[in-house]
N, C-alpha and C positions, 0 to 999 in steps of 0.2 A: 476219187471225187468223194467228198459224204456220205454219210451216210440219207440226210431229206436227195442230196441229188442222187444216190443210186435211185431212192423211192421214185421220184420226180421224172427218172432214163427209164424205168421200168414201165411206167404208169405211162409217157407216150411208147416206147419200144411198139405196146402190144397190139397200136391201133397201125401203124408206121408203118410195120414190116408184113400186114396181111397187104399191105398197099405198093411191098415190092420195094421199100425205103430206108435201106441202111440211118436207122437215128442217130448215129458216131459220127454221119458227113451232114448233118445240118447246121446252119449256121443260126446265132443264139442270137435278139437284137429286142434289149430290154426299151420297153416302149412305156410314154410316163404318165400314168395313170390321172386322175381330177382330184377331189381329194377323198376315193376310196382309200382304207386300211391294201387295200386287192396291188399283189400285183400282176404285167402283165411283160409277157415275153414273146418276140416274134419267132417263127419259127422257118429259116429259108432251109429248100430244099431248092435248086436250077431255079426252076419259074414256080414252081410252087411255093405257097408257104403257110400258116395254121398258128392261131393265135393261143396260150398255153393263159390259164389266169387260175394263178395261185392266193388261196385263199385257207390255211390253214384252223382258223382259234375263233369263226365267229360263232355269235352268243348267240344261244337259243330260249324259245321262249315256252311259258310254261306247259305247251305240247310240245316242246321238245324237239321242233323245228326251228334249223336256222335259216340262215340268210342264204345258203348256198343247199336246203333244198329248193329255197323260195325260187333262186334263180335259174335251176336244173326244169320246175314246175312253170313257172312264166312262160322261160324259152319253150321249150313243148306241146305247153296249151297254143302260146300264139303262132307257134307253126306248124300248127295243127289246122290250124282257121287257115291259115291260108299267110301272114300275114311275117311283113320283111324283117326278121330276126337271125342270128346269127346261126346257122346249123350249128350244136352240138359233137362232135363225133364220140365223143369218150368226156367221163364225167367221174368222181369218184365225189359225192361232194362230204363220205365222215373223211378225206383226206384233205379237201380242199384243192381238187389236181379239176379244171376243166380241159382240155383240146375242142376250139370253136372255130367254124371259118375266119378267115381274116376278110374285115371288111373294107383293108386302107385306113388312110390316116388321112383321108379327107374329110372333114365338120360340112355340118352345116353355113358355122360361124365364119371357114376360112372361105369357103365359096360366098358369101355375102359381104365380107372382109375386103375380097379382092377383088369382086366385080363391084361394089357400092351398095351400097343403102335401096339407090334410085333405079337398080339397072334394072331394066325391061325382064331381062331373064331370072335375074331372085324372086320378082313380083310371082313372073309363073312358079316356080320352085313354091313360093310357098303358099299358094294355090293348092298342090299335090301336098303338100303336108299336113293343109287341113282337110284333105278329102280324108289322108289314108288316115286325122286324125278321127275322123267319124267313124272311119270303122273297124277302128280298135276301140274303142269308146261301145260300137255298138253291138260287134262280134266278139270282142274280146273278151265281155260279163257274158254273153252264152255256154254254159257250164263249167263257167268261173268256182275253184273250190277257195273260199278264202282261208280254208282248215288245212290245207296242204301250203298255204305260207306263212313267214315271219309276223304277215303285219296286218295290224289292225284293220278297221273299219274305219274311213274317215267321218267322225260322229265331232262332237261339241266337245268333245272331253277328247281331240286323240288332238283335233288342232290348238288348244287349252295348253297342254303338254307341252306340243311339239313342231307349235305352227307359231304362235302368239307367248308362252311360255318361251320353246328355243330361241325367239328378241329381247325379250327380256335378262334372259339370261346368259348369252352367249353371245349379245351385241351388246344391247346397251348394262347392263353389268358385267360383264365380263372384259367386255373389248374400250367400252367405251370408261368406265370405276362411273356410272352415272347411276342414282340412285331413283328408283319408279315408283312413283308420287302415287297415292292411293286414285285418284280420281285418274289416272292415265288407265292402272290395274282397272278400275267398273269404265271406260270405253271400249275396253276391249274384249272384259268380259260381252260386253252387248250387241259387238259386234261376233265375237261368239254363238250371240242365240241365236242370231239371225243362219247360221253353220248350220244349227241345229235344227232346223225346217227345209232345210231344205231337199228336195228328189236322191236321194243315192243310187245306189244299185250297175247305176256302169264302171267301168274298167277308168279305171287311173292309175299312168304312169308316174305321175307324180313328177320326176324331173325332166316333164319332156320340152328341152329347151335345142337353142342349138349346136350345143357341145356331144348329145345325145341324140340327135341326129347325123347320120352316115349320107355322103353320098356317093355311091362307085359303081363306074361305066354306064351315070345318069340317071343310076336310081337309086332313094329313099329308100336307109334301113334303118335301122331302131337298135338302140345299149341302151345298158345300164338303168334293165326294166325290173331289177330283182325285189321292190323295193313297189309293185302294184297290190293294188286293193281293189274296191270298193268304193266306191264313191261322185259325187255328184261330174255332171257334165262341164260346168264353167271351169274346174279347175288345171286338165292339163292346158284347155285353150288361155287360164290367162299365164302360165307357162311359159307358154309361148311366144305371147303378147309382151311380156314388160321383162323379159330377158334382158340380164345384161352385158349378156357374153358379150350382144350387137344391139340393144338401144335404136330398132328403132323408131325413125321419124311416126311425130302422134297420127297426119293425115294417114299413112300406109297402117299401122295397128286397126283404125280405123274401120279401113275400107275390106281389109283381113277378120275382122270382128262380124261388121255386116253380110261379106262372104259365109264365112259359121254361119249366119242365123241363115240364111239365104239356103242352102243345104243340110241346114237342122228343121226347115219348115216342108223339105222336101222329103225328110227321117222321119221325123219325128215333129208332128205338126203341135201335138197337148204340150211337146217341154217349151215350146217356147217363152211362155210367156213367166215358166219360176223357170228358166236359166237366166232370163232380167232380171228378172229381181235378184236372185241369188249373188250375182257377175259379180258387185264391189267387194260383198263383203269375202269367200269366195277366194276374189283375186287382192284383198288386205292380206286376206293371212299367209297365203301363196308370197303374197311382198314378203311380212315377217319373217319366215321361215329363211329365206335366201337370203336377208342381212343377220338374220342368228349363227346360219353357216359357213357365209364370209367368215364375221367377226371370230367365230372358234378359232377357224384353220388358219387364220391371219396372225392371233392368239400363239398359234403353236409354228407360227414359225414359217408360214407358206405362204410366205410375202405376193406370192402370182395372182392371188387372189384379191388384192389389195384394189388394184385398178377398175374395181367393178362394186365399187362398194357405194362409191358413190353414182352411180349412174343408177344404181338399185333407190337411194336415199330418194332420185329428182323423182323415179315410179310414182316411189310412194308417199311423193307430196301430193302428186297429180291424182293420183288413185284419193287423197283426201278432199282438194276441192269437193269433189263432185260431191253430191246432194244429200246424202241420206250419212257422209260421215260430218255436214258443214257446224255440231255441238262438239265434235270432240275435239276443244279446244289441246286437255290439255295434251292427248296424241301426237297432236299435227306442231304444239308446241316442243315437245322429246324428238322432234323428227328432226324439222329446224334447229334444234341445237344441237344434232345428229351430225349435221349437213355443213354447221358450221366451225364444229371440231376437225372431222375428215377432211376441210379444206384447207388445213394446215401441218396436219400430224395422221397422213393416212392409211402409215403404218402401227402404229405407235402410242397410239391417244388418250390410254390411259391415265388417269389423274394418282 
């Protein structure tokens, strides 16, 4: 064994031996992550299994808090609220080692693509997801200590740097190789001004999409929540509805949007109008964040994300068709140009 593998073996042994399991008899299976730097392994012992998460060198913020600290805090916070996230059996954030509950391999994306987007069961599941989302947004915000995470609040500065800014840096300039016009930047700043007026203070997962919602024995579970923070209600719903991994039909998205609105009216009636005003601007920023991420990952050689760029662009064009963005001509022209470029060169369009 190498020094690292001995360290990992010792970490898992401390938990498994308490349960009477000889860790030397485990079967190891490497799992594929998405865009994360983290490594995942499934550890099997007969009918039992666990997942080992490894992230040894996460960056720290000015408070000294790392992404590993965020993961552990958010996992325990949400589980303490009775929300369905994996149980953490053992954790060592300093060394970047976590032994957690195995939720299987079946994502919501798999369910949608196997059954079909119009399947009645899919419609039922998505309503359950929206019910869970509102619980997450309301219950998750209670007692949530942002200072114990690596994540800044969702505000104008954050949106400009890590959503619209990420879109411009990672997708437009870095991936497409295009120059950004000043008029485009001005339009994006106008949209960010509207984000600044959005009521925040709700729990925000920040990647609430079909790859991060698991189905195990018919029950929903959430993963990849280490980026959680406080922010607007609209963000995670937008993440779900404009999800490029499944590209839901427009009529279905409208149905789900209205269902969320009904449930919101029941739970937080005073938030209905602010939510409706904010949704287009928050959704646009989420869409830009998606494209910034995909552009960055594909440029790094992770071409499995390339097929989702054009669905994300189609979503953005539809968003820009909405009334608040009728005057955003420069941004609209940029997105249409990106759509044309990626039609012919989906993985290496940089000029």
